[in-house]
N, C-alpha and C positions, 0 to 999 in steps of 0.2 A: 391451490387451496383458496377457497372463497373467504373473503373478509366478512365478519359477522354483519348481518343486515338488521338493524333495529326497526321497530315499528315506524311506519311512514308518516306519523304525526298528521293524520287526516288528509294526507296527500295534497296539501296546499303548497304554494311556492315557498312561502316563509317557513313552513314546516319542514320542507325538504332542505332548505338552507340551514336551518338549525340542526337538523340531523347530520348533515354533511360537516358542519362545524365541529360537532362532537366527535365524529369519526376522525377528522383531520387532527384535532388536538390529541385524541387518544393514541393516534399512530405516531405522533411526534414528527410530522413532516416539517420541513424548513421553508420559510417564506423569503421574500426579497426580490422576486421577479415580477413585480407589478402590484403585489400586495404585501402587507406587513403583518397580517393576522389571519386567524382561521376563518372568522366570519366573512371577511372580504373575499378570501380565496373561495370559500364555499359559494358565496353569492355569484362570483364570476363564473364558476363551473356550472352551477345550476341554471342560471339565466342563459348562458351560452347553449347548453344542451337543450333547453326548451325553446330556443329560437327567440328569446325575448331580449330587448335592448339591455346592454350592460348598465345603463343609467336608469333602469326602471325603478320607479318609486316603490319602497318596501314598507311604508308606514311613516306616521308622523307628519303627513302632508296636511295642509289646511283643509278644512271641511269642504267637501264638494270636489276635491281633486282626486282622480282615480289612483289606486294603488294595486299592484299585482300581488301583494302579499297574501291575500286570501283567495287568490284564483286557484280553483281546483285543478289538480294535475291527474290526467288519466293514468291508470296503473301501468300501461306499457311505457308511457313517458317517464314515470317515476322509476321504472326498472332501468331505463337508459341512463337516467341521472345516477342511479346507484352504481351502474357499471363504470361510469366515468370516474366517480369518486374512488372506487376500488382500484381503477387503473392508476389514478394519481398517487395513491398510497403504495401500491405494489411496485410501480416503476420508479418512483421518486423523481420523475421528470417534472420540470417546471410546468405549471398550468399552461403557459404560453405555447409550449411545444405540443400540448394536447389539443389546444383550440386553434393552433396555427395563426394566432393573432396576439399582438401586444399593442398597448396604447401609450403614447407619450403626448402630454399636453393636449389631450382630447383628439389626437390624430391616430387613426388605426394603421398598423403596419403588419404585413405578413412576416412570420418568422418560423423557422424550423431548426432542426438540430445542426444545420450547416453554419449557423451564425449564433453569436451570443444573444441572449434575450435583451432587447434594448431597455435601459433604465438610467441612462446618463443624466446627471444633474445639470450638464450643460444645456439640456433641453429647456430646463426652467429659465436659465439665463438668457437664452434666445427669446423665449416667449415673453418674459417680463421686462425686456429692454435693458438688462444690466450690462450688456456688451455694447449697446448703442453709443454711449459716450466716447468709446474708443474708436469709433468709425467716423468717416467724414465723406465728403462728396467724391473723394478719390478712391473710395473702397469699391472695388469692382470684382476682385478675384478672391474666392474663399475656398479653402481646402478642408475637407473633413477626412482627417487621417485616421486609419483604423476604423473605417466606416461601418464595418459589420453589415447589418441589414440595411444600411443607408438612411437610417432614421434622422440623424442629425443633419445630413446633407439635405434631406427633404424639408426639414423644419427651417433650415437656414434659407433655402430658396423661397419658402413661403413667407418668411419674416421680412426678407430684404429683396423686393421684386426687381431691383436694378442690378443685382449681382449675378455672376455665374459661379457655379460650384463644381469642384472636382471631388469625387469620393474615391478614396484609395484604400486598398487593403492587400495584404500578402496572400490571402486565401482566395483562390478562384471560387470555392464553394460559397463563401460569404458574399462575394461580388455577384454571384448568380441570384442570391436572395435580394441583394440591394437592387438589382435590375428589376425584379418583380415590383418593388416598392416605388422606384422611380417611374416605371410605366403606369403603375396603379394610380399615381397622383398626377399623371400627365406632365411630368417635368423633364421629358427627354431632351428638350431643346436647351435646358438650362443646367442640367447636371450631367457631367461626364464621369464615367467610372473607369478607374485605372488600376492595374496590378503594380504594386510597388512594395519593396522591402524598406519600410520606413520612408525616408524622403529620396531614396536612391534614384528612382525613376521619375522624379517630380521636380523639374527645374525651376518652376515658379516664374517670376516672383508672385507671392501671395500677399494680399493685404491683411488677411486674417486666416490663421490656421486653428481649427478646432481639433482636439485630439483626446479621445478616451482610450488610452493605450493599455496593454497588459502591464499591470503594476502590482499584482499580489505577490508578497514576499514568500519565500520557500516554506517557512514555518506555517504561515496562514494557509498556503495551498494544501499542506499535509492535513490541515484540520477542517477543510471545507466540508459542508454537508453534501450528501449525494446529489442534491438538486443542482449544485454548482458544478460538480464533476460531470454532470450530463452535458455541459456546455463545452465547446472547443477549448482545449487547454491553452492553445497558442493565443487565445484572446484574453487570458487571465494571468498566466504565469509570467512574472517579471524578474526572475532570478532570485538570488539569495536575499537581497534587500528590496526587491521590487523595482529597482531603478535601471535595469539593464537597457531596456528600450529607450527610456527617457534620457539616459546619458548620451546615446547616439543622436537622439532627436535634438537635444539642446546644442550639440556640437554642429549639427548640420543646418539648423533652423535659420541662423543669420543670413546665410547665402540664399535661402529660399523665400525670405520675407522682403517686402518692399521697405523703403526707408522708414515709413511710419507704421509698418506692420506690427501686429501683435499675435501672440500665441496664447490660446486658452486651453489649459491642460487640466484634466481630471486625474487625481491621484488617490481618491478614496480615503482609506484610513491610514495612509502611508506618510502623513506629513512629517513625522519625526525622521523617517528614513530619507525623505526628500531634503529636509534641512541639513541632515548630516552629510548628504552627498553634495549639496550645493550651498554651503554655509554663507557664502558672500554674494549670492545672487539676489538682487532686489526684485521682489515679486509683489503682486497685489492679490490678496485672498478675497474671493468673491462670495457673498452670502447666498446660501441655498437653504432649502428646507431642512437639510441635514446639518446646518451650521456653516461656519466660515473657514473650514479646514479641508474641504473636499476638492475644491476647484481653485486654480490660481490663474492669473494673467501675468504674462511677462512680455515686455516690449523688445523689439529688435535692438534698440539702443542698449538695453540692459544686458542682452546676450552678447553684444559685441562692443563693449565700452571703448575699445581702442580705435574704432572707426572715426 
């Protein structure tokens, strides 16, 4: 059944975006895979389908600077836009799966249904230098555990030119997507991809471990919108309290970290569960755009105080 097709608002780029925004809002789709609201999601899909840069100016620019907002769209192109918006609504797939592309810190990454849509707040911490004070001249080996599509491994290699990176995941499908991104960014000589269940196949030692693991608790999993259920469940579900993977990780990490090594761990909205599971573990909470309770840093020393 076709979704109602409102008038095309003069067939301008901005008109199509506004029309798509209204349709997305009316349909009650969920966001969180690169956008947080209907207008941004609509702009992403419309600009992508029209072959325009995703950072195209849409109005409010200083006088004399060009904007694509009033650019006229041919009827056949407008029809393709409408078909994409209908697909987004009917399939409930994240926009990134429809466009086969996601962006982190201005860097483009290929993604499809084999891997979770990249959105880790650790990307912010790599880009803004928040992790740098914990690194030194002896920092050479970095692990991106649960690498998914490889985005954090790529960003780490870009941010720290002197280091080598291993990206590891249990999913061969996710690693196939990560391979596309490592090759796309020409980092084959600095990023090695490995299959591993947690740290089991990764002897280390690593000076820095980055990890955005499955951490969603069972109740939250049962309440997730369809867009999140379109992603691989193994990349999200963390057991009854969300801490199943993290318990094993924190047990194994001391043996895989160098003497001054640190672990940067994303736990999303599960801070209460984390603190209940590890009440005596001293950690540092790192500030991100979502606040200071999404990502933590813990030292090897804190993980193995008896050493």
